[in-house]
N, C-alpha and C positions, 0 to 999 in steps of 0.2 A: 651210402650209409651213415655217410659224414654229412652231407645234405639234410639228411631226417634229423639227426643227431642235433644239429644248429638250428633246424627249425623250431620257433616259437610254441606251436602247438602241442597241448601236453597229451594229444592224439595220435596214434598211427592206425590206419587202416587197411589189412591184407584183405580185397576182395577176390575172394574167388569165384568170379562170374559165370563162365560157361558160355559166355558171349562172345561178339568180336570183339576187338581190340577198341578204344574210344573213338569213336566216328561223329558223323551226324546223319547220316542216311539211316542207319539202323541204330538209333538212338535208346534202346529199351531200358529197363528198371535199374540194371546194375548200374550202367551207363550214367543216367540220369543220377542217382544216388552220390555215383562218385564224382560227376561234376561239381553238385553241390558242398560235399565237403572238400573238394580242394579250392572253391570260390572262398571257405571258410580260413581255408591257410591248412587243412588237416591232409598230412602227406597220404598216398595211397599208392601200397602195391597193387597192381590191377593182373591176375590172371585171367586169360582169354583163349579162347578156343581158334585153332586154326584147321583148315582143311586138309593143308600137307604141311609137311616139315621143312620143305623147301622154300615156303611160303615168307615174303622177308616179313619183319616184324618193326614195327614203331621205333625209330631212334629216342635213345632217352637224350633229352634236351637240357639235363643239368637240374630242372624242376623238382618238385614235389609229385608227379607221378611217374612212376616206374611201372612200363608193363610187359608182361613176359607170358609166353603161351603155358599151355599146360604140358604138352611133350617135354618141355625143358624145365616148369616149376616144379614136377616131379622129383627132381634129382637136386632140388635145393630145399625140398620142405623140413627136413632136420634142420637144417643152418636157420632156415624163418623162424621154427618154433623157439630156438635157443638166441632169437634175437634178443639184446641187453642193452636198450636205449632211454630207459629212465623215463616211459612216457606209458599211458594207459596201451595197452594195444587191442585191438577189437580183431578178431579173426571172422569175416561176415562169410557166409556159407551160401549162396545163392542157387545150387542146385546139388543134389546129391552122390557126386560122383563117388565110383568105388574105392577111391583111395584116400576118400575123407575119415572112413571108418578107423584105418590103419593109423592117424595120425593126428585125429581129434584130441584124444587125453593127452598125447606129447604138448601140444600145443595149450592144454589147461593148465599143467603140472609146471611150464615156464612161464605162467602167469597171463596169457592169452583170454581175454572173453570171449567164449565161442556164441556167435549169434547165427541161426539158420533163418534164414529168411527163404519162405516158399513163395516162390511166384508163379507157380504154376503146379497143377496135378500131375507130378511126373509119371505115376502109374499108368495114368488115362494118355498121355505121349505113348508111352509105350505099346500101349494095344493099338495103337493106330502105326508104329514103325517109326516114330521119329525120336524114340530115345531109348535106342536098342540097349544102353550100356545100362538101363536101370534095373534095380534089384530091389524091390521092398525092404528086406531085412535092412539093406544099408542105412534108407532112410527113417527106418523106425528106431535105430540103433542111433543115428544123427539127433532126431528128435529127442531121445530119451536121454542121451548123454550133454547136449547143448545147454549152456549156462542159461538162455533165453532162446524162444522162436516165435517168429511173426508171419504171418501169413497175409496174401494179397485180397483175401476175399474171407466172407464168414463160411461158406461150404467148405472149404479149404481148411481153416480153422476148427472147423466142427470135425473133420476128418482125422486131422493131426492130433487133435484132441484124444483121439483113441490109443495113441501110441505111446501115453504115459511120459508126457514131458514134466522134468522139474518144475516148472512153472506154467499156468494158463498159457494159451496160444495168445498173442496179441495180434490185433486185425489191426494190419497197417496198409490202406491202398494205396494205389498208383497215384499219379498226380500231374500238374502241367507242368512244361518244362517253362523258364521264365523266356527262352530267348525263341519258342517255336512261333509266335506273332506276330509277322512282318510290322515294323513301325506304319502308321498310316493305314493297316488293312481295313477295308470297308467292303462290307456286302453291294453288288452290283444288279444282280438279278438278268433277266434277258428275257426274250421271246418264249426261247423254250425252257420247259420246267428240267433244271438237271438233277440228278440224284446222283452221290458220289460214294464213295469208299476208298480209304487209304491204309495199307497194312498188307499182312501175309495171305499169298493167295494159294496156297497147297491145299489139294483136295482133300488132304485129310480129315480136317474142321472148318475150310470154307466149303458152303453149301453151293455148289454150281450150279446142281440141278434146280434149285429153287429161286438161285439168282435167273435164270432162263425162264423158267415160269412167271417169275412178277414181271420180267421185261418184257414178254409175250403176253402179259394180264394189262400191260399198261404201255401200248407201243407209243404212245404220242410224249411217253415224259423217255429222257436221254439218260442212260446209265453210265458214267465216267467211274474207271476200276484202275486204280494207280496202286503199286506193289509189285513185289517180286514172285518167283517160283509158282506162276500160275503153270498149270499141266499142258501138256502138247497136245495140238489137234484139237482144241474146245471148237466147237462149233457155235458160234455165237448170235444171237439173232443181231440185226444192224441198229439197232439201239443199245447195244452195249458196247463201248467202245474200252479196250485195254489200250492203258498210259502207260507201263513200265514204270520202276520208281522214280521217285523225284525227290529232291529236296525241299526241306520247310518252307523256301520262299518261293518255290515251284508250287508246291501244293497250297499256299496262302493265293498265290496268283490264280490258281483254275478252280477253286474252292470259292471265291468269291461271287462264282455265278451257279453256285450250287443253292434248292432250296431246301434239299433234306439230305442229311447223313444215314448210312446204315452200316448194319454189322451182320450179314447175312451168316452167321456161324452155325454149322449143323448142331442141334440140340443133344447134349450128352452130358455125362458126367467131366467130359474134359470141358466144355464152354460153363458149365456150372460154376466151377471154381476159378472162373477168370473175372477180372477188372480190366479191362482193356484202355490202354493209356490213348488209344485213339478218341474214345468218347471227350476226354477232356480236352483233346485238339479240337475237334467237334464244336464242343462248347466254346471254346477261346475264338473259333470262328464265329461264334452265333448261329448255330446250327441245330436244329431240333435232331433227335434221332430215333430209329425205328431198327430195331435189334430183335433177332430168334431169342428164346429164353435163356437169361441170363439173370441169376438172383442178385446177384451183388449191385447191380444196377437199375434194379426195378424202379427205387425211390429216388433217382436222379430226377433234375429238373429237366423237363421238354426231352422226356425220355418214353418212349414206349416201347415194351417188350410182349410178343406174341409167340403164338406156338405153330402155325401154319401161314401157308402163301397167301390166302384171303383175306387174312387179317392183316398179315404185312402189306399188303396192297390198300388195305382201307387205311391202314394207318399212314402210311405216305401221303394219301389225298387228304387226311385231315391236316396232317402238317405244311402242306403244301399251301393250305387255305387259312393258317393259324400259324404265324411266325411269332418268335419268342420275343416277349417283352423287354423293351431297352433296359440294360443292365442286369435283369433277374440271372442270367448263366454267368456273366462277369463277375456278380456278388456272390456267387456259389464259389466260383472258382477261387476268390481272393483267401479262402481257409481250406485249398486243397491244392497247396504246390508242392514242388518237391522239398523246399525248405521245412514247411509243417513236417513232413516225413523224415527227414534226419532229423530233426529236434527229437521225435518220436522215438525213435532208433538207437539214438546216444542216449536216451534218458534211460531207454530198458537197460540198453548193454552196461552201462555205469553201475546203475543200480544193484544189476546180478554179480559186480566184480568182488563181492566178497563171500562168494558161493561156498558153503562149506566143501574141501577137496575131498573129505569122505564120500560124497555121492559119485565120485568119478568112477564110471564103468558100473557103476549098481543100478537098477531098476528101482524104480519110488515101491 
């Protein structure tokens, strides 16, 4: 607390993340927003999830990042709500955990700006068994009582807009991490046409059946799949290689030989709400992208979205023969950075700072 009080920043952020602690391999939206806040000298209290209470948690290094697991955080929420440090305080809710409705208004009464940043359609995650804690009533309460709400995609913003927020939902997509691309990265190509993917591999939303069909339809292409949580006992064609999780630098080295990047997610309301971070990274690698239906990315440069395996294969063929023009993707990414996203979030949050307290707990 003393380190925060001495800090010159006029803002402190309590990031209620629902993700892992801040790390490189699984650097998702809350982590990347946090890294940009820290880069600006803004202190962050980072609440994260751990699988077991016996798991070690990151040691506090005396800097402006304090990380604490949710099973511990819940015992300190009242003290956090009453934190008095003479700064603008932003409570950024990154997922609708059941504890939030119990304490949200306490934070507001004590001068915190409450911002709900919806990064996924949690209701659809619950339907595929990935967010068993989810309750729609909790999310509706959070949307209705937060000072401001942002969503990662326009379909998700449309959905949350029906929950009667205080102010219209703001769309703040994902972005490119400034340290993703390795220094001196260059496309290399090769004799074999390689098609690549990196990210989550759970069968809840990764369409393994479709990928297998695509690989069988294009036996001369090599499919390199990077990531974690792949199902056990997969029977894959010989031209699909599972490579496991990789660091950013390792991904750069592998992807330099790819011709096309893919996002073979199952078409559903879950994927409709997504703005995948990986597509920004694909662009940074100067790779075109083929994806199953995903409305948010349909108009992104060098991106083709399709509805079936046949069209997916045809789109890969098209991009194999027509690569991105020099600097087109790089120029688009220049205005799609995490710095831009944090600018938007802070602007929205601070503008809502004077929200009338009479709205607390009351529907519009």
